[in-house]
C-alpha positions in Angstrom: 61.2 3.0 -16.9 58.3 4.9 -18.5 57.9 2.3 -21.2 57.0 -0.4 -18.8 54.2 1.6 -17.2 52.9 2.9 -20.6 52.2 -0.6 -22.0 49.0 -1.3 -20.1 47.7 2.3 -20.9 48.5 1.8 -24.6 46.7 -1.6 -24.6 43.5 0.1 -23.2 43.7 3.0 -25.6 44.4 1.0 -28.8 42.0 -1.9 -28.2 39.2 -0.4 -30.2 41.4 0.9 -33.1 43.0 -2.5 -33.2 39.6 -4.3 -33.6 38.8 -1.9 -36.5 42.0 -2.7 -38.2 41.5 -6.4 -37.6 38.1 -6.3 -39.3 39.7 -4.4 -42.2 42.3 -7.2 -42.6 45.2 -5.0 -41.8 48.3 -7.0 -40.5 50.4 -6.0 -37.5 53.5 -5.8 -39.7 51.8 -3.4 -42.0 51.1 -1.0 -39.1 54.8 -1.4 -37.9 56.1 -0.4 -41.3 53.6 2.4 -41.7 54.4 3.8 -38.2 58.1 3.9 -39.0 57.6 5.6 -42.4 55.5 8.3 -40.7 58.1 8.7 -37.9 61.0 9.1 -40.3 58.9 11.4 -42.5 58.0 13.6 -39.6 61.6 13.7 -38.3 63.2 14.7 -41.6 60.4 16.9 -42.7 59.8 18.8 -39.4 62.7 18.4 -36.9 65.5 18.7 -39.5 63.8 21.9 -40.8 63.5 23.5 -37.4 59.8 22.9 -36.7 60.7 21.3 -33.4 57.5 21.9 -31.4 55.2 20.6 -34.1 57.5 17.7 -34.9 57.9 16.8 -31.2 54.1 16.8 -30.8 53.4 14.7 -33.9 56.2 12.3 -33.3 55.2 11.9 -29.7 51.6 10.9 -30.8 53.0 8.5 -33.5 55.5 7.0 -31.0 52.7 6.3 -28.5 50.7 4.7 -31.3 53.7 2.4 -31.9 52.0 0.0 -29.4 49.2 -0.4 -31.8 50.9 -3.2 -33.8 51.4 -5.2 -30.7 47.9 -4.9 -29.5 46.6 -5.8 -33.0 48.9 -8.8 -33.1 47.6 -10.2 -29.7 44.1 -9.5 -30.7 44.4 -11.4 -34.0 46.6 -14.1 -32.7 49.4 -13.1 -35.1 52.2 -12.7 -32.4 55.4 -13.9 -34.1 59.1 -13.8 -33.6 59.4 -12.1 -37.0 56.9 -9.5 -36.0 59.0 -8.7 -32.8 62.2 -8.7 -35.0 60.7 -6.3 -37.4 59.3 -4.0 -34.8 62.7 -3.7 -33.1 64.6 -3.3 -36.2 62.4 -0.5 -37.6 62.4 1.3 -34.2 66.2 1.7 -34.7 65.5 3.4 -38.1 63.0 5.7 -36.5 65.3 6.6 -33.6 68.2 7.2 -36.0 65.9 9.5 -38.1 64.8 11.5 -35.0 68.2 12.0 -33.4 69.9 12.4 -36.8 67.4 15.2 -37.6 68.0 17.0 -34.3 71.8 16.7 -34.9 71.3 18.2 -38.4 69.2 21.0 -37.0 71.8 21.8 -34.3 74.4 22.0 -37.2 72.5 24.2 -39.6 70.0 26.0 -37.4 72.0 27.2 -34.4 74.3 30.2 -34.2 78.0 29.2 -33.9 79.0 29.2 -30.2 79.2 27.1 -27.1 75.5 26.1 -27.1 75.8 25.0 -30.8 78.9 23.0 -30.0 77.4 21.4 -26.9 74.2 20.5 -28.9 76.2 18.8 -31.7 78.3 16.8 -29.3 75.3 15.8 -27.2 73.2 14.9 -30.3 76.1 12.7 -31.7 76.4 10.9 -28.3 72.5 10.5 -28.1 72.5 9.1 -31.6 75.2 6.6 -30.7 73.3 5.8 -27.4 70.1 5.2 -29.4 71.9 2.3 -31.2 74.1 1.0 -28.3 71.2 0.4 -25.7 69.2 -2.0 -27.8 72.3 -3.6 -29.2 73.5 -4.6 -25.8 70.1 -6.0 -25.0 70.0 -8.0 -28.3 73.5 -9.4 -27.7 72.5 -10.4 -24.1 69.4 -12.2 -25.5 71.5 -14.1 -27.9 73.0 -15.7 -24.8 69.7 -16.3 -23.2 69.7 -13.2 -20.8 66.9 -10.7 -21.2 68.4 -7.4 -20.0 65.5 -5.0 -19.8 67.1 -3.0 -17.0 68.3 0.6 -17.2 67.3 4.2 -16.5 67.0 5.2 -20.2 64.6 3.0 -22.1 63.5 4.1 -25.6 60.3 5.8 -24.4 62.4 7.9 -21.7 65.0 9.0 -24.2 62.4 10.0 -26.9 60.3 12.0 -24.4 63.3 14.0 -23.0 64.7 14.7 -26.4 61.5 15.8 -28.0 60.3 17.8 -25.0 63.7 19.6 -24.8 63.5 20.4 -28.5 59.8 21.4 -28.4 60.2 23.8 -25.5 63.3 25.3 -27.0 61.2 26.1 -30.2 58.5 27.6 -28.0 60.9 30.1 -26.4 62.6 28.4 -23.6 66.3 29.2 -23.0 68.3 27.6 -25.8 70.4 25.8 -23.3 67.4 23.4 -22.8 68.1 21.8 -26.1 71.8 20.5 -25.4 70.7 19.7 -21.7 68.0 17.5 -23.0 70.3 15.7 -25.4 73.0 15.5 -22.9 70.6 13.6 -20.5 69.7 11.2 -23.3 73.4 10.6 -23.9 74.2 10.2 -20.2 71.2 7.9 -19.5 72.1 5.8 -22.6 75.6 5.3 -21.3 74.4 4.4 -17.9 71.9 2.0 -19.3 74.5 0.3 -21.4 76.7 -0.2 -18.3 73.7 -1.5 -16.3 72.8 -4.0 -19.1 76.3 -5.2 -19.5 76.6 -5.7 -15.7 73.2 -7.5 -15.6 74.4 -9.9 -18.5 77.7 -10.5 -16.7 75.8 -11.6 -13.5 73.4 -13.9 -15.3 75.2 -15.2 -18.3 76.6 -18.2 -16.7 73.7 -19.1 -14.4 
């Protein structure tokens, strides 16, 4: 939901940086790869080590800047199917690193107990959901149905997970961490169901 509203804002914000990169001869695919590398490094270097607030802020900024490659591609007339494929594929790596790092921190950073157990379970489910939601859409598109529906788009999931982790690190009740990951897992499951239903309705039309 938030992802759809944020694209126009991202376009306005990154128009000038995109023009600078275009003059430097930087390709959209280079920006895509660089953004993914930064996200993965931040997730493994900060989130997995317990620096949740700092990691959440920096990853949030980098994730917002993820739109820069698309703006650059449109500005330089380099929009391509491979560019879209590369961006989508590398997003899965970034998501896996983020939720995998949160799962790792839940395992090694939390005191054994009900909150730790809930955090681990929710983190595993969120990690699975991060892969399942785009997979269902991709399979639908293979049959000619673009299923962008759902309550838990990538932007929504990342914001909730990172905010939950960040405020926990800043002193909020520890239960906020599994609650945030639990919402991500629930929203992912609902979104998968919504997209399956959408494809079922339109696949033979």
